[in-house]
C-alpha positions, -999 to 999 in steps of 0.1 A, spaced: -3 61 -120 29 65 -139 49 43 -111 80 55 -127 74 92 -125 64 90 -87 86 110 -65 73 95 -29 38 76 -21 39 68 16 4 59 14 -27 64 -8 -59 61 6 -85 50 -24 -123 50 -7 -146 24 -26 -177 27 -7 -168 13 27 -137 -4 17 -105 14 24 -73 3 0 -39 16 15 -7 15 -10 24 11 14 53 22 -7 86 6 2 110 29 -9 100 50 22 81 21 42 102 -9 49 89 -46 50 89 -45 86 68 -13 94 45 -27 63 35 -62 79 33 -45 112 9 -20 99 -13 -48 80 -11 -62 117 -28 -36 135 -53 -26 107 -64 -62 96 -96 -62 108 -107 -30 99 -124 -37 63 -91 -25 49 -69 -42 20 -35 -34 11 -13 -35 -14 32 -28 -16 51 -11 -37 83 -22 -38 111 -4 -41 128 -2 -73 101 -13 -91 72 -5 -116 44 -29 -101 21 -29 -67 18 -62 -49 -17 -73 -33 -51 -86 -41 -89 -66 -43 -111 -88 -31 
């Protein structure tokens, strides 16, 4: 994925068996809203990554 060319990614779901990774784009979703989403889904076998505004990297882990 070329992050510099992407225009808008509100969230992206990648299914890997039963685990789901959610990428939250801070350009369109505030950090406060990201935390709320993470807290809401924390017990749902979901992992989260945040794509910070004005960057070309994603914060998160795969474990």
